[in-house]
C-alpha positions as CSV (number, residue, x, y, z in Angstrom):
1,M,0.0,0.1,0.2
2,I,1.4,3.3,-0.8
3,L,-0.3,6.8,0.4
4,K,0.7,9.9,-1.8
5,K,0.1,13.1,0.0
6,L,-1.2,15.9,-2.2
7,L,-0.2,18.5,0.6
8,V,-3.3,19.3,2.3
9,A,-4.2,21.2,5.3
10,L,-7.9,22.7,6.5
11,S,-9.6,23.7,9.7
12,L,-12.5,22.3,11.8
13,L,-14.4,20.7,14.8
14,T,-15.6,17.3,15.8
15,S,-15.3,14.3,17.7
16,T,-15.7,11.0,19.5
17,T,-19.3,8.9,19.6
18,V,-21.6,8.3,22.3
19,L,-22.3,10.3,25.2
20,A,-21.9,14.1,25.8
21,G,-19.2,16.6,26.2
22,T,-19.3,19.9,28.3
23,I,-18.9,22.8,27.3
24,D,-16.9,25.4,29.7
25,S,-19.9,28.1,31.0
26,A,-17.1,30.8,30.0
27,A,-16.9,29.6,26.8
28,L,-20.2,30.9,25.8
29,S,-19.5,34.5,25.9
30,G,-17.5,37.1,23.3
31,T,-15.9,35.1,20.5
32,A,-14.9,32.0,22.5
33,N,-15.1,28.2,20.2
34,Q,-14.9,30.1,16.9
35,F,-14.1,27.6,14.4
36,V,-11.8,28.6,11.6
37,E,-11.7,27.1,8.5
38,V,-8.3,26.9,6.7
39,T,-8.0,25.9,2.9
40,F,-6.4,23.9,1.2
41,Q,-2.6,24.3,1.0
42,E,-2.3,22.4,-2.6
43,P,-5.4,23.3,-4.9
44,L,-3.9,21.1,-7.3
45,A,-7.6,19.2,-8.1
46,V,-8.6,18.8,-4.7
47,K,-11.5,21.0,-3.5
48,H,-13.0,21.0,-0.2
49,A,-16.2,22.5,1.3
50,L,-16.8,22.6,4.7
51,N,-20.6,23.6,6.6
52,I,-20.1,24.7,10.3
53,A,-23.1,22.9,12.0
54,A,-26.0,25.3,14.0
55,A,-25.4,23.1,17.0
56,K,-26.5,25.6,19.5
57,F,-23.4,25.5,22.6
58,T,-25.0,25.4,26.2
59,A,-22.8,25.5,29.3
60,G,-22.9,21.5,30.8
61,K,-24.0,19.1,28.6
62,M,-24.2,18.4,25.1
63,S,-26.2,16.1,23.3
64,D,-25.3,12.8,22.0
65,E,-23.8,12.2,18.6
66,T,-23.5,16.2,18.7
67,V,-22.5,17.4,14.8
68,L,-19.7,19.9,15.0
69,A,-19.1,20.1,11.2
70,T,-19.6,18.4,8.0
71,G,-17.3,18.5,5.1
72,E,-16.4,17.0,2.1
73,V,-13.2,16.7,0.1
74,N,-13.2,15.7,-3.6
75,V,-11.1,15.8,-6.7
76,T,-11.3,16.4,-9.9
77,A,-12.9,13.9,-12.4
78,G,-9.6,11.8,-13.9
79,T,-7.3,12.7,-11.5
80,L,-7.6,9.4,-9.9
81,K,-6.5,6.4,-11.4
82,A,-7.6,2.4,-11.3
83,G,-6.6,1.1,-8.2
84,Q,-6.9,4.6,-5.9
85,S,-9.1,6.1,-3.6
86,L,-9.4,9.2,-2.1
87,A,-8.3,8.9,2.0
88,A,-8.4,11.9,4.7
89,A,-7.6,12.0,8.6
90,P,-6.6,14.4,11.1
91,K,-3.4,15.7,11.2
92,H,-3.6,16.0,14.7
93,V,-4.4,12.6,16.6
94,P,-4.5,12.1,20.5
95,A,-2.1,10.2,21.9
96,N,-4.9,7.6,23.3
97,A,-6.7,7.6,19.9
98,Q,-8.5,5.0,19.3
99,S,-10.1,4.4,15.8
100,G,-13.0,2.2,14.4
101,P,-14.6,0.6,11.2
102,K,-15.7,3.8,10.2
103,W,-14.7,6.6,12.2
104,T,-11.2,8.0,13.5
105,T,-10.2,10.4,16.5
106,G,-8.4,13.8,16.4
107,Q,-7.7,16.9,18.3
108,A,-8.9,20.3,18.0
109,I,-6.4,22.5,18.9
110,D,-6.5,26.5,20.2
111,T,-4.6,28.7,18.3
112,S,-3.5,30.8,21.1
113,V,-3.5,28.8,23.4
114,L,-1.9,25.5,22.6
115,S,-2.1,23.8,25.7
116,N,-6.5,24.1,25.1
117,T,-7.6,20.8,23.2
118,F,-10.5,18.4,23.2
119,N,-10.8,15.1,21.0
120,F,-13.6,14.8,18.1
121,T,-14.5,11.9,16.2
122,M,-14.0,12.1,12.0
123,T,-16.6,9.6,10.5
124,A,-17.7,8.9,7.1
125,G,-20.7,11.0,6.4
126,E,-23.2,8.9,4.2
127,P,-24.5,5.7,5.4
128,T,-24.5,4.3,2.0
129,E,-20.9,5.1,1.2
130,N,-18.5,2.3,1.4
131,I,-16.2,3.9,3.4
132,S,-13.3,2.0,5.7
133,V,-10.2,3.0,8.0
134,K,-7.4,1.7,6.4
135,D,-4.1,2.0,8.2
136,A,-0.8,3.7,6.6
137,G,2.2,5.8,7.5
138,G,0.9,5.3,11.1
139,K,-2.3,6.6,10.6
140,K,-5.7,5.9,10.6
141,W,-7.6,7.2,6.5
142,L,-11.0,6.8,5.8
143,V,-10.9,5.7,2.2
144,E,-13.8,6.3,-0.6
145,Q,-13.5,4.2,-3.4
146,N,-14.6,7.4,-5.7
147,D,-14.2,11.0,-6.4
148,T,-15.9,12.5,-3.6
149,L,-15.4,11.9,0.3
150,H,-18.0,12.8,3.2
151,Y,-17.1,13.4,6.6
152,R,-18.8,14.7,9.9
153,I,-16.8,15.6,12.6
154,I,-18.8,14.6,15.9
155,L,-18.0,15.6,20.0
156,S,-16.3,13.7,21.6
157,R,-17.9,11.7,24.6
158,D,-15.0,13.2,27.0
159,A,-14.6,16.5,25.2
160,V,-14.2,19.4,27.8
161,I,-14.2,22.6,25.3
162,K,-12.6,25.8,27.5
163,P,-12.9,29.2,25.6
164,G,-11.0,29.5,22.6
165,K,-10.1,29.6,18.8
166,Y,-9.8,26.1,18.0
167,T,-8.8,24.6,14.6
168,I,-8.7,21.2,13.5
169,S,-6.8,20.7,10.2
170,I,-7.0,17.7,7.9
171,D,-4.8,16.2,5.7
172,A,-6.3,14.1,2.2
173,A,-4.1,12.2,0.5
174,V,-4.5,9.6,-2.7
175,Y,-4.3,6.0,-1.5
176,S,-3.2,3.1,-3.7
177,E,-3.3,-0.4,-2.8
């Protein structure tokens, strides 16, 4: 298996699965928790779209499976060759990261206070898609067999969100098997 990076960087917010995360009550005022989108560094036939979910933040617990953002990565038609797929994964992965058959864990980082972080889960976005997780280069990649990879960013059950301006970085790559 060969993983060829397309040089892609992006920004988001997401999480794990069950149970609820918590949000620091101080995070509800001002510009706290502004999730900043960063465009891909390498436009080479790769596009990314991100929709910030209209989740209402309240102090304390958030509901299970709170979707913070949805997105998709796609390549221009004809870019992928036979046997190649589109792959995406969080750039920053927590030390205690876990993955499942269709999800992988990432870490959101406060751009002004780097010690402020929280975990999120990145999952395949459409239930009808045949997306799986492949292990390559020491990272868990969500792999899609065609030219568009949909994903969701979900709040992790153990997330405690402090006030801050968080960034989620996503790598995209061409996966060859």
